C-alpha positions in Angstrom: 10.3 -32.6 -35.5 9.0 -31.3 -32.2 9.3 -28.1 -30.3 12.2 -28.3 -27.8 12.0 -26.8 -24.3 13.9 -23.6 -23.9 16.6 -23.8 -21.3 15.3 -22.9 -17.9 11.7 -22.9 -19.0 9.2 -23.3 -16.2 6.1 -25.3 -16.8 2.5 -24.4 -15.7 1.2 -27.6 -14.2 -2.5 -28.2 -13.3 -3.0 -30.0 -10.0 -6.6 -31.2 -9.4 -7.3 -33.5 -6.6 -10.3 -35.2 -4.9 -10.5 -34.9 -1.1 -13.5 -37.0 0.0 -14.9 -36.9 -3.5 -14.6 -33.2 -4.0 -12.4 -31.4 -6.6 -9.9 -28.6 -6.4 -7.4 -27.3 -9.0 -4.2 -25.6 -8.1 -1.9 -24.0 -10.7 1.7 -24.5 -9.9 4.9 -23.0 -11.4 7.7 -25.5 -11.0 10.9 -26.7 -12.7 10.4 -30.0 -14.3 11.1 -32.6 -11.6 12.1 -30.1 -9.0 11.9 -31.4 -5.4 11.2 -34.9 -6.7 14.0 -37.5 -6.1 12.8 -39.5 -9.2 12.7 -36.5 -11.4 9.0 -37.0 -12.1 7.1 -34.4 -14.1 4.6 -32.0 -12.6 1.3 -33.8 -12.6 -2.3 -33.5 -11.5 -3.2 -35.4 -8.4 -6.9 -36.0 -8.7 -6.9 -38.4 -5.8 -5.7 -37.6 -2.3 -4.5 -40.5 -0.2 -4.4 -40.4 3.6 -1.1 -41.3 5.3 -0.3 -45.0 5.0 0.6 -47.2 2.1 -2.2 -47.7 -0.3 -2.4 -51.3 -1.6 -4.5 -53.0 -4.3 -3.2 -56.5 -3.6 -0.2 -57.9 -1.7 2.5 -57.1 -4.2 1.1 -53.9 -5.7 1.5 -50.9 -3.4 1.8 -47.1 -3.6 4.1 -45.0 -1.5 3.0 -43.3 1.7 2.0 -39.6 1.7 2.6 -37.7 4.8 -0.6 -35.9 6.2 0.9 -32.5 5.3 1.6 -33.4 1.7 0.8 -30.6 -0.8 -2.5 -31.2 -2.7 -0.8 -31.7 -6.0 1.2 -34.8 -5.0 0.1 -38.3 -6.0 1.6 -41.4 -4.4 3.9 -43.3 -6.6 3.8 -46.9 -7.5 6.0 -48.9 -5.1 7.0 -51.7 -7.4 9.6 -53.3 -5.1 7.3 -56.3 -4.6 7.0 -56.9 -8.3 9.6 -59.5 -9.2 9.6 -59.2 -13.0 9.9 -55.7 -14.4 11.8 -53.6 -16.9 11.9 -49.9 -16.1 12.6 -46.6 -18.0 12.9 -48.3 -21.4 13.4 -45.8 -24.2 10.9 -46.5 -27.0 11.8 -43.7 -29.6 15.6 -43.9 -29.6 16.0 -40.8 -27.3 17.0 -40.4 -23.7 14.0 -38.1 -23.1 12.2 -39.4 -20.0 9.0 -38.5 -21.6 9.6 -41.1 -24.2 10.1 -44.1 -21.9 7.9 -46.9 -20.6 7.9 -49.5 -17.8 6.9 -53.2 -18.3 5.6 -55.4 -15.5 5.1 -59.2 -16.0 3.2 -61.8 -13.9 5.4 -63.5 -11.4 5.1 -66.8 -13.2 4.7 -68.1 -16.6 6.6 -67.8 -19.9 3.9 -66.0 -21.8 3.4 -64.5 -24.2 1.0 -62.4 -22.0 -1.8 -60.2 -23.2 -0.7 -56.7 -22.6 -2.3 -53.7 -21.0 -0.8 -50.4 -22.1 -1.7 -47.8 -19.6 -1.6 -44.1 -20.6 -1.8 -41.6 -17.7 -4.0 -38.5 -17.5 -3.1 -35.0 -16.5 -4.8 -32.6 -18.8 -2.1 -33.1 -21.4 0.0 -30.9 -19.0 1.3 -33.4 -16.5 1.3 -36.9 -15.1 3.8 -39.7 -15.0 3.9 -43.4 -15.8 4.9 -44.2 -12.2 2.3 -42.1 -10.4 -0.9 -43.4 -8.7 -3.0 -43.2 -11.9 -1.6 -46.6 -12.8 -3.8 -48.1 -10.1 -6.7 -49.0 -12.4 -5.1 -52.0 -14.2 -1.9 -52.8 -12.2 -3.7 -55.9 -10.8 -3.5 -57.3 -14.3 -0.1 -58.9 -13.4 -2.0 -61.0 -10.9 -4.4 -62.1 -13.6 -2.0 -63.2 -16.3 -1.6 -59.9 -18.0 1.6 -57.9 -18.6 1.1 -54.2 -17.7 3.0 -51.4 -19.5 2.9 -47.8 -18.3 3.8 -45.1 -20.9 5.1 -41.6 -20.7 4.6 -39.1 -23.5 5.6 -35.5 -24.2 3.4 -32.9 -22.4 2.1 -29.6 -23.7 5.1 -27.7 -22.2 7.2 -29.6 -24.8 5.0 -30.6 -27.7 1.4 -30.1 -28.9 -0.8 -32.3 -30.9 -0.1 -34.5 -32.8 3.3 -35.2 -31.4 2.2 -36.8 -28.0 0.0 -39.1 -30.0 3.0 -40.0 -32.2 4.8 -40.9 -28.9 2.2 -43.3 -27.7 2.0 -44.9 -31.1 5.8 -45.3 -31.2 5.6 -47.0 -27.8 3.1 -49.5 -29.1 5.2 -50.2 -32.2 8.3 -50.7 -29.9 6.4 -53.1 -27.7 5.3 -55.1 -30.8 8.8 -55.2 -32.3 10.1 -56.4 -28.9 7.2 -58.7 -27.9 9.3 -61.8 -27.8 12.0 -60.2 -25.7 9.5 -59.0 -23.1 7.2 -62.0 -23.4 4.2 -60.0 -24.7 1.5 -61.3 -27.1 1.6 -58.9 -30.0 -1.9 -60.0 -31.1 -3.5 -59.0 -27.7 -2.7 -55.4 -26.9 -5.1 -53.2 -24.9 -4.9 -49.4 -24.6 -6.3 -47.9 -21.4 -6.3 -44.4 -20.0 -7.9 -42.1 -17.5 -9.0 -38.5 -18.3 -6.5 -37.2 -21.0 -5.1 -40.7 -21.1 -8.4 -42.0 -22.3 -8.1 -39.7 -25.3 -4.8 -41.4 -26.2 -6.4 -44.9 -25.6 -9.3 -44.2 -27.9 -7.2 -42.5 -30.6 -5.1 -45.6 -30.6 -8.2 -47.7 -31.2 -9.7 -45.7 -34.0 -6.7 -44.2 -36.0 -4.7 -47.3 -36.9 -3.5 -46.9 -40.5 -4.1 -43.2 -40.8 -0.7 -41.8 -41.9 -1.2 -38.3 -40.4 -1.7 -39.7 -37.0 1.6 -41.5 -36.8 5.3 -40.7 -37.3 7.1 -43.9 -38.3 10.5 -42.2 -38.3 10.4 -42.6 -34.6 11.2 -46.3 -34.9 9.9 -49.7 -35.8 8.2 -48.4 -38.9 7.2 -51.8 -40.1 5.2 -52.6 -36.9 1.6 -51.8 -36.3 0.3 -49.5 -33.6 -3.0 -51.2 -33.6 -4.7 -52.3 -30.3 -7.3 -55.0 -29.9 -9.4 -53.4 -27.1 -9.8 -50.0 -25.4 -10.7 -49.0 -21.9 -11.4 -45.3 -21.1 -12.2 -43.8 -17.8 -13.6 -40.3 -17.2 -12.1 -39.3 -20.5 -11.7 -36.5 -22.9 -13.3 -37.5 -26.2 -14.8 -34.5 -28.0 -12.5 -31.6 -28.2 -15.1 -28.9 -29.1 -17.4 -30.1 -26.4 -14.6 -30.2 -23.9 -13.4 -26.7 -24.8 -16.9 -25.3 -24.2 -17.4 -27.3 -21.0 -14.1 -26.0 -19.5 -14.8 -22.4 -20.6 -18.2 -22.4 -19.0 -17.1 -24.2 -15.8 -17.2 -22.1 -12.6 -14.0 -21.5 -10.7 -12.8 -24.3 -8.5 -13.4 -24.1 -4.7 -9.9 -22.6 -4.5 -11.1 -19.7 -6.6 -8.8 -20.7 -9.5 -10.3 -21.1 -13.0 -9.4 -24.3 -14.7 -7.2 -23.6 -17.7 -8.6 -24.7 -21.1 -6.2 -27.6 -21.4 -7.9 -29.0 -24.6 -7.3 -25.7 -26.4 -3.7 -25.6 -25.1 -3.1 -29.2 -26.4 -4.6 -28.5 -29.9 -3.1 -25.0 -30.2 -6.5 -23.4 -31.0 -9.8 -22.5 -29.4 -11.6 -25.7 -30.2 -15.1 -24.5 -29.5 -14.5 -21.9 -32.3 -12.9 -24.2 -34.7 -15.3 -27.2 -35.1 -13.5 -28.5 -38.2 -10.1 -28.6 -36.5 -11.6 -30.0 -33.3 -13.2 -32.9 -35.2 -9.8 -33.8 -36.6 -8.6 -34.3 -33.0 -11.7 -36.1 -31.8 -11.8 -39.9 -31.7 -15.5 -40.1 -32.9 -14.4 -38.8 -36.3 -12.3 -41.8 -37.0 -14.7 -44.6 -35.9 -15.0 -47.3 -38.5 -16.5 -50.8 -38.7 -13.3 -52.6 -37.7 -12.6 -50.5 -34.6 -11.8 -52.6 -31.5 -14.2 -53.3 -28.6 -14.4 -50.4 -26.1 -15.4 -50.2 -22.4 -16.0 -46.5 -21.5 -16.6 -45.7 -17.8 -17.9 -42.3 -17.0 -19.2 -40.4 -13.9 -22.5 -38.7 -14.3 -21.4 -35.7 -12.1 -17.9 -35.2 -13.6 -17.0 -31.6 -13.2 -13.9 -31.7 -15.4 -14.9 -33.6 -18.4 -18.6 -33.7 -19.8 -20.2 -37.1 -19.2 -22.1 -36.5 -22.4 -18.9 -36.9 -24.4 -18.7 -40.6 -23.2 -22.4 -41.1 -24.1 -21.8 -39.6 -27.6 -18.7 -41.7 -28.3 -20.5 -44.9 -27.5 -23.4 -43.9 -29.6 -21.1 -43.2 -32.5 -19.3 -46.6 -32.2 -22.7 -48.5 -32.0 -24.0 -46.5 -35.1 -21.0 -47.6 -37.2 -20.2 -50.9 -35.7 -23.4 -52.2 -34.4 -24.6 -52.7 -30.8 -22.2 -54.2 -28.3 -18.9 -53.0 -29.9 -18.7 -50.2 -27.2 -20.1 -50.5 -23.7 -20.9 -47.4 -21.6 -20.6 -48.1 -17.9 -22.1 -45.1 -16.0 -21.0 -44.3 -12.4 -24.0 -42.4 -10.9 -22.9 -39.3 -9.0 -19.3 -39.9 -9.6 -16.9 -37.0 -10.1 -13.6 -36.8 -12.0 -11.2 -39.4 -10.8 -13.7 -40.5 -8.2 -12.8 -43.3 -5.8 -15.7 -45.2 -7.2 -13.4 -46.1 -10.2 -11.1 -48.0 -7.8 -13.7 -50.2 -6.2 -13.4 -54.0 -6.6 -16.7 -53.9 -8.6 -15.3 -51.4 -11.2 -12.0 -53.2 -11.4 -13.8 -56.5 -11.9 -15.9 -55.0 -14.7 -12.7 -53.9 -16.5 -11.1 -57.3 -16.3 -14.3 -59.2 -17.1 -14.5 -57.1 -20.3 -11.0 -57.9 -21.2 -11.4 -61.6 -20.4 -14.4 -61.7 -22.7 -12.5 -59.8 -25.6 -9.6 -62.3 -25.4 -11.7 -65.4 -24.6 -10.2 -65.9 -21.2 -13.5 -65.9 -19.3 
């Protein structure tokens, strides 16, 4: 059902990063997984780490990056200190690494654990479930949550709606196997950063819409619904994003950011408002949509902050005040280190604890 990759095809990956809060984008031609011992996909590194292991807490670490690392490299999760984990689980009945997920459980307890489904960003062009973007909620395993990191097909392999079908298939798989992996099927959270936030919000608002799901990918009887959504520096309005990217000045490197939204949809979204609306979460907001926490930086140079504002306004208009919360990060840019501070992490977990009555 989806476009296969021609043999020997080379992907165009976008590689933004944030040295000391700034942003650069580098276009890179590379074979999928070339030069990477784990066979990871090309991905955007919007945060640069100095040499030395980055750690969130004692058992959750990220690999060391040498000082001379290329700017498109993100550290990977070092999960050697996490005792209970299930890695590279196929969720759609294929051996495609883009259709696999990792599950991490708290060190103690029999569950069932409320489950955080993390969806990586990467302009729909890149990223990986095991890269540094999973930093935002990995500490969930220290707070009684299971954490699941999901891969999905990228635009070099499949366009909309197929990557969304992947993520929904992953949620159905998790629900079908909840007892095996000690997950609570009634308490699923979708979380994502950048393009990953688009997937998270679409999971939240399109449950039950047949066109947004391919149940032939497995576990057709299960629901892909989630009970809460967290989005960070996200892509939410495809027409607005298309215009924003088109009007953006070149990066400091001199390269022009490719219009990844148009690439994902397969059309120039700013010129096709009807089509763009079909791919935008706000179009599907209804009274029973789950609670949302939307974190956005007011100086984001890659996604328009106004899209976060408008999404929250739409949810409040349909569902009433309080269903969606906008948390603004003054002066923050795309993937800014401000998202990783203890204050912002605490805000995310406080939100989840309130939603699930754990506060």
